[in-house]
N, C-alpha and C positions, 0 to 999 in steps of 0.2 A: 685216435683222438678226434672227436668231432666238436667243433666250436658250437656253443649254444645258439649263436646267431645264424647258423647255416639252416637253409630250408631244403628238406629232403622229401621227395614225393613218395608215392605209393609203389610197392613192389620193387624197391631198389635193393640190389644185392651188393653188399660191401664186404670185401675180403679182410684178411687179418692185417693188423698194423697199418691201417690207412689213416692218413692225416687230412682232415678237412678243415680249412681255416675259416675265418670270419666272413660272413655275408655271402658265402657260396650258395648258389641255387642249383639244385639237381632235380630234374623233372622225373616223371614216372618211368618205371621199367628200365632203369639204367643199371648196368653191371659194371662194378669197379673191382679190379683185381687186387692182389695182395701188395702191400708196401707202396701203394700209390700216394702221392702228395698232391693235393689240390689247393693251390694258393688262393688267397683272399679275393673275393668278388667274382670268381669264375662262374660262368653260367653254362650248364650242360643240358641239352635237350633230351627228349624222351627216346627210349630204345637205343641209346648210345652205349657202346662197350669200350671200357678203358682197360688196357692190358697191365699186367703186373709191373711194378717198379717204375711207372711213368710219373713225370712231374708236369703238372698243368698250371698255366698262369704264372710262370717264373718271371720275375722282374729282371731286366737286363743290367749289366754292369760294365765298367770300362776302367782303363787306367790313363795316366796323363799322356802317354804316347799315342793313344788312339785319336784319330782325327774326328771320328764320329762319337760324340759324347753321349752319355746316358741321358735319356729324356725322363723327366718327372711327370707324374700324373697321367700315365698311360691308361687307356681304357682297359676294361677287363677282357680276358679271353672269353669268346663266345663260341660254343660248340652247338650246332643245330641238331635236329633229330636224325637218328639212324646213322650216326657217325661211328666208325671203328678206329680206335687208336691202339696200335700195337704195344708190345712190351718194351720197356726201357726207352720210351720216347720222351722228348723234352719239348714242350710247347710254351712259348712266352706269352706275356700280356699283349693286349691289343692285336690279337689274331682272331680272325673270323673263319670258321670252318662251316661251310654250307651243308645242306642236307645230303646225306649219302656219301660224304667224303671218306676215303680210306687212307689211314696213315700206317705205314709198315713199321715193324720193329726197329728200334734204334734210330728212328728219324729225329731230326732237329729242325724246329720251325721257329725262327726269330720273330721279334715284335714287328707290328705294323705290316702284317701279311694277310691277304685275303685269298681264300681258296674256294672256287666255285663248286656248284653241285656235281656230285658223283665223280669228282676227280680223285686220282690215285697218286699218293706220294710213297714211293717204294722204300723197301728196307734200306736203312743206313743212308738215306738221302738227306741232304742239307738244303734248307731254304732260308736264305739270309733276309735281312730286314728290308722293309719298304718295297715289297714285291707283290705283284698282283697276278694271280693265276685264275684262268677262266673255268668254264664248265667242261666236264668230261675230258679233262687233260690227264694224260698218263706220263708220270715221271718215274722211270724205273730205277732199279737198285743202284745205290752208290753214286747217284748224280749230285753235282754241286750247282745249285741255283744261286747265283750271286745276288747281292743287294741291288735294289733299284732296277729291277727287271720286270718286264711285262710279258706275260704268256697268255695269248688269247685262247678262245674255246677250241676244243677238239685237237689240240696239239699232242703229238707223241714224241717223247724224249727217251731214247734208249739208255741202257746201263752205262754208268761211269762217264756221262757227258759232263764237261766242265765249262764254266762261263766266268767272265771277269768284268769288272766295272771301273777299273782304274788304269787308264792308258799309260800313265807314267809311273806306275808302281810306287806310290807313296810320296811322291814329290810335292803333292798338294796343289798342283797347278792345273788339275783337270776335274771338272765337276763330275762326280760319280754318276755313271749311267750304264746300266747293264744292257744286254741285248734285248731287242723287241722281237718276239716270235709271233707272227700273225696266224690267224685262224687256219687250222688244218695242216700246218706244216709238220714235217717229220724229221727228227734229228737222230742219226744213227749212233750206235754205241761208240764211246770214246771220242766223239767229236769235241772240238774246242771252239768256243765262240768268244771272240774278242769284244772289248767294250763298245757299246752303242751301235753294233751292227744290227741291221733289220733283216729278218728272214721273212720273205714275202708269203702271202697266202698259198697254201698247198705246195710250197717248195719242199724239196727233199735234200737233206744234207747227208752225204754218205758217211759210213763208219770211218772213224779216224781222221776225218777232215779237219783242217784248221781254217776257220772263217775269219778273214781280215776285212772284208768289204760286204756291203749289202748284197743280199741274194734276191733276185727278182721273183715275183709270184710265178708259180707253176713251173719252175725250173729245177733241175737236179744239179747239184754241185758236189765235186769230190776232190780229194787231194790236199796237199800242203805246199803253197797256199791253195785254197779252194778254187776250182775252175769249173765253169759250166759245161756240162755235157750237151753237145748239140744234137 
């Protein structure tokens, strides 16, 4: 089903059972897989590829227990040129995917997220709301990127990394702030980053480490709790 208000460019390939809602804009040479749902107002740049069964531009929802309430009037999802979105991915409204971004299968990207040029979001990774990811960042399979997080350019995050943004776990007395990972830092697989920690430029966090305090630039830290290797 294609809404008559949608604008579709030249040489666009659309699979079977695709739903394209009102005011969607799709540029030239886009490929859309089977059973894709593109929600209203979404903008897709040229030469982008959308995998089967993905949902683009999904509006958020919440219940009365959630501290973070659903925002109204969110901006549309914007996908720039040459982006690849894998199968079964869900990307919300007010997300901006810059040129050359790669989104793996089964990924989830919440609202108010920016992802910079040529960055990679791996298979089954989750990026929560209000997070900024820089250019040429790699986030590997199964990682959890919490809300309110900042990841600068050239960062590498290994598989199954976990981060958090609520120091007192739902008590409501801590302003949500995820970790800040500075340019060029590297995070090993299965590392855990606690709320508001700062990982300095070019720092290295070893696999399985639990980071409870800031990590200085150009240092390597390992263990639980994390300790600097001299």
